[in-house]
C-alpha positions as CSV (number, residue, x, y, z in Angstrom):
1,M,26.6,6.5,28.4
2,P,26.1,2.9,28.0
3,K,25.7,1.3,24.7
4,H,23.1,-0.8,23.9
5,S,23.7,-4.0,21.4
6,P,21.6,-4.0,18.3
7,D,19.7,-7.2,19.6
8,R,18.7,-5.3,22.8
9,R,17.4,-2.4,20.6
10,F,15.6,-4.5,18.7
11,T,14.0,-6.4,21.6
12,S,12.9,-2.8,23.2
13,F,11.2,-2.0,19.8
14,T,9.5,-5.1,19.4
15,R,8.0,-5.1,23.0
16,N,6.5,-1.6,22.5
17,L,4.7,-3.0,19.2
18,P,1.1,-4.8,19.8
19,P,1.4,-8.3,19.8
20,S,-0.1,-9.2,16.5
21,K,2.2,-6.5,14.6
22,S,5.2,-8.0,16.7
23,R,4.3,-11.7,15.5
24,I,3.9,-10.4,11.6
25,L,7.2,-8.5,11.8
26,R,9.0,-11.3,13.5
27,R,7.6,-13.8,10.9
28,N,8.8,-11.5,7.9
29,L,12.1,-10.9,9.2
30,M,12.5,-14.8,9.6
31,F,11.3,-15.3,6.0
32,V,13.8,-12.7,4.9
33,G,16.3,-14.2,6.7
34,I,15.8,-17.8,5.4
35,T,15.8,-16.2,1.9
36,L,18.8,-14.2,2.2
37,T,20.7,-17.4,3.6
38,V,19.2,-19.4,0.3
39,I,20.8,-16.6,-1.8
40,A,24.2,-16.5,0.1
41,C,24.7,-20.2,-0.3
42,L,24.1,-20.2,-4.2
43,S,26.5,-18.9,-6.6
44,L,24.6,-19.0,-9.9
45,I,24.8,-17.0,-13.4
46,S,22.4,-16.0,-15.9
47,K,19.9,-13.5,-15.7
48,A,16.6,-14.1,-14.2
49,N,13.5,-13.0,-16.2
50,A,10.8,-10.8,-14.9
51,A,7.2,-11.4,-14.2
52,G,5.8,-14.3,-12.3
53,G,6.6,-14.5,-8.7
54,P,3.9,-13.4,-6.1
55,Y,2.2,-11.4,-8.9
56,V,-1.1,-12.0,-10.0
57,V,-1.0,-10.5,-13.8
58,D,0.8,-13.3,-15.9
59,D,3.1,-12.2,-19.2
60,G,3.0,-13.9,-22.4
61,A,6.4,-15.6,-22.0
62,I,7.2,-19.2,-21.0
63,N,10.7,-20.6,-19.9
64,P,13.0,-21.3,-22.6
65,P,13.2,-25.1,-23.6
66,G,15.3,-27.0,-21.0
67,E,14.9,-24.2,-18.2
68,C,12.7,-24.3,-15.0
69,N,12.1,-21.8,-12.2
70,V,11.3,-22.1,-8.6
71,D,9.4,-19.5,-7.1
72,L,8.8,-19.4,-3.3
73,W,6.7,-16.6,-1.4
74,N,5.1,-15.7,2.1
75,K,2.1,-13.2,2.3
76,S,1.1,-11.6,5.3
77,V,-2.0,-9.5,5.8
78,R,-1.6,-6.2,7.8
79,H,-3.6,-5.9,11.1
80,D,-4.4,-9.6,10.9
81,A,-1.5,-11.9,12.2
82,S,-3.8,-15.1,11.9
83,S,-3.8,-14.6,8.2
84,S,-0.8,-15.6,5.8
85,D,-0.1,-17.2,2.8
86,L,3.0,-19.6,2.3
87,V,3.5,-20.9,-1.6
88,L,5.9,-22.9,-3.3
89,S,5.6,-23.3,-7.3
90,P,7.9,-24.8,-9.5
91,A,7.5,-24.7,-13.5
92,C,9.5,-26.2,-16.5
93,T,9.5,-26.3,-20.3
94,F,10.9,-29.2,-21.6
95,K,13.0,-29.9,-24.7
96,A,10.4,-32.4,-26.1
97,L,7.5,-29.6,-25.4
98,P,9.4,-26.4,-26.4
99,M,6.1,-24.4,-26.4
100,V,4.5,-25.7,-23.2
101,Q,5.3,-24.9,-19.7
102,L,4.4,-27.2,-17.0
103,G,4.1,-26.6,-13.2
104,A,2.5,-26.7,-10.0
105,A,1.5,-24.4,-6.9
106,I,1.6,-26.0,-3.6
107,E,-0.2,-23.1,-1.0
108,Y,-0.6,-23.2,2.8
109,N,-3.2,-20.9,3.9
110,R,-3.9,-19.6,7.5
111,D,-6.9,-17.6,8.5
112,D,-8.9,-16.9,11.5
113,G,-6.8,-20.1,13.2
114,E,-8.1,-22.4,10.3
115,S,-5.7,-23.6,7.5
116,E,-5.9,-25.6,4.7
117,T,-3.2,-26.7,1.9
118,Q,-4.0,-26.5,-1.6
119,L,-2.4,-28.2,-4.7
120,S,-2.8,-26.4,-8.3
121,P,-1.4,-28.3,-11.5
122,Q,-0.6,-25.6,-14.3
123,L,-0.1,-25.3,-17.6
124,K,0.9,-22.7,-20.0
125,A,1.3,-23.0,-23.7
126,Q,2.8,-19.9,-25.9
127,L,0.4,-19.1,-28.8
128,W,2.3,-16.4,-30.5
129,N,5.9,-14.7,-30.4
130,R,6.7,-11.9,-32.8
131,E,9.8,-10.2,-31.3
132,D,9.9,-7.9,-34.2
133,L,6.6,-6.4,-32.9
134,G,7.4,-7.1,-29.4
135,L,4.2,-9.2,-28.7
136,Q,3.9,-12.3,-26.9
137,L,0.6,-14.1,-26.2
138,A,0.0,-17.1,-24.4
139,A,-2.8,-19.5,-22.6
140,A,-2.7,-20.5,-19.1
141,A,-4.6,-23.1,-17.2
142,S,-4.9,-24.4,-13.6
143,T,-7.1,-26.3,-11.4
144,H,-7.1,-26.2,-7.6
145,F,-7.6,-29.2,-4.9
146,V,-7.7,-28.8,-1.4
147,I,-6.0,-31.5,0.4
148,N,-7.8,-33.6,3.1
149,R,-11.3,-32.3,2.2
150,A,-14.0,-34.3,1.3
151,H,-14.7,-32.2,-1.6
152,S,-11.6,-31.4,-2.8
153,F,-11.9,-29.7,-6.1
154,D,-11.8,-26.0,-5.3
155,G,-12.1,-24.5,-8.8
156,A,-10.2,-23.6,-12.0
157,D,-8.6,-20.8,-13.8
158,L,-8.1,-19.8,-17.7
159,T,-6.1,-16.9,-18.9
160,L,-4.9,-15.0,-22.0
161,P,-1.6,-13.2,-21.3
162,L,-0.6,-10.7,-23.5
163,T,2.9,-8.8,-23.3
164,F,3.7,-5.8,-25.4
165,T,7.6,-4.7,-25.1
166,P,7.7,-1.2,-26.6
167,F,11.3,-0.8,-25.9
168,Q,13.7,-3.3,-24.1
169,A,13.5,-1.7,-20.4
170,L,9.7,-1.6,-20.5
171,R,7.0,-4.6,-20.5
172,L,3.1,-4.1,-20.4
173,N,1.1,-7.1,-19.4
174,F,-2.4,-7.8,-20.1
175,N,-4.7,-10.6,-19.0
176,A,-8.3,-11.6,-19.6
177,G,-9.6,-14.7,-18.3
178,W,-12.4,-16.9,-16.4
179,T,-12.6,-18.5,-13.1
180,Q,-14.6,-21.0,-11.5
181,A,-14.4,-21.0,-7.7
182,Y,-16.6,-22.6,-4.9
183,D,-17.0,-19.8,-2.1
184,N,-18.1,-21.1,1.0
185,G,-20.0,-24.0,-0.9
186,E,-21.3,-21.8,-3.6
187,Q,-20.1,-22.1,-7.1
188,N,-19.3,-19.0,-8.8
189,H,-18.0,-18.0,-12.4
190,R,-16.5,-15.0,-13.2
191,W,-14.4,-12.8,-15.9
192,T,-11.0,-12.0,-14.6
193,W,-8.9,-9.1,-15.7
194,G,-5.3,-7.7,-15.0
195,T,-3.0,-5.2,-16.3
196,G,0.6,-5.0,-15.1
197,V,4.1,-2.9,-15.9
198,E,7.8,-4.1,-15.7
199,Y,10.5,-1.4,-15.9
200,D,14.1,-2.4,-15.6
201,L,15.4,0.7,-13.8
202,I,18.9,-0.8,-13.8
203,D,20.4,-4.2,-14.4
204,S,19.8,-5.3,-11.0
205,L,16.6,-3.6,-10.1
206,T,13.1,-3.8,-11.7
207,L,10.1,-2.2,-10.6
208,V,7.1,-4.0,-10.9
209,A,3.2,-2.9,-10.4
210,E,-0.2,-4.6,-11.4
211,R,-3.8,-3.7,-11.0
212,F,-6.4,-6.9,-11.1
213,G,-9.7,-8.1,-10.2
214,Q,-12.8,-10.4,-11.1
215,Q,-16.3,-9.2,-12.3
216,G,-18.5,-8.4,-9.2
217,A,-15.8,-9.5,-6.8
218,Q,-12.2,-8.6,-5.8
219,Q,-10.3,-5.9,-7.1
220,A,-6.9,-5.1,-5.8
221,W,-3.3,-3.8,-6.8
222,Q,0.2,-4.7,-6.0
223,A,3.6,-3.2,-6.5
224,G,7.1,-3.2,-5.4
225,P,10.8,-3.8,-6.2
226,R,12.4,-6.9,-8.0
227,L,16.2,-7.4,-7.1
228,H,18.2,-9.6,-9.5
229,I,21.0,-10.9,-7.4
230,G,23.7,-12.6,-9.5
231,E,21.9,-13.4,-12.5
232,R,19.6,-16.3,-11.9
233,I,18.1,-15.2,-8.8
234,D,15.2,-12.6,-8.2
235,V,14.0,-11.4,-4.6
236,D,10.7,-9.5,-4.4
237,I,9.4,-7.0,-1.9
238,V,5.7,-6.5,-2.7
239,V,3.1,-4.4,-0.9
240,G,-0.7,-4.8,-2.0
241,R,-4.2,-3.5,-1.0
242,N,-7.6,-4.9,-1.7
243,L,-10.3,-2.2,-3.3
244,T,-13.3,-3.7,-2.1
245,E,-15.1,-4.8,1.0
246,D,-12.3,-4.5,3.9
247,R,-9.5,-2.8,1.8
248,D,-6.9,-5.5,3.4
249,Q,-3.3,-4.5,3.0
250,W,-0.5,-7.3,2.9
251,L,3.1,-7.5,2.7
252,T,4.7,-10.3,0.3
253,T,8.5,-11.3,0.3
254,G,9.5,-13.8,-2.3
255,V,12.5,-15.5,-4.1
256,T,12.7,-16.9,-7.5
257,L,15.4,-19.3,-8.7
258,R,15.8,-20.2,-12.4
259,Y,18.2,-23.2,-13.4
């Protein structure tokens, strides 16, 4: 019998998918390919920390003084090829300000044929760090501005992240906060909350899961593996689901580089 090449088998498989699912699959495979190419081109050493990346629930730690991280991730909504988010988020802790981490997030959002780019300056300060008790407490704040829009200010967030480490391989994260957002021209103020768990299964693999929400609004969960490539690079594969309204499901792929 004739043998078919992998490319022909893949083309045959994608041809049998609905057009929207085929586009989502190709876009995610392209992003994973680019991510792996970046990883293959980097040979760095030093363990990458957990938390952060595409996850919503924050932890109580900041980067060590003099160190930075860059997060890049892509989120695609299942059953809706027209909805996606691409986020680039760098952050640094400078030696002159050892208790403060400064950063920003640039987000390109596409939904139902419309798109916008949002810029979010971020600040995170560590308030308390008791390694003997396994407790870390921080305060995080961010503001959001939409580029190329008459009313550019889009909201602000304040969060108190607390991390409890009962033993080295397990971290429990708890968030309480407040958000101000402009939803379709209406200004809303809501309390926010979140809980998350990180478990180091082996040196090269951490399992992460979280549940988060806003008062009277969105509630959702996310979970997935985090692969530690070398020791300065993390790769996330995350699935999530909205628990309110239309119960959207999504897939997120991301990479974190620390230096």
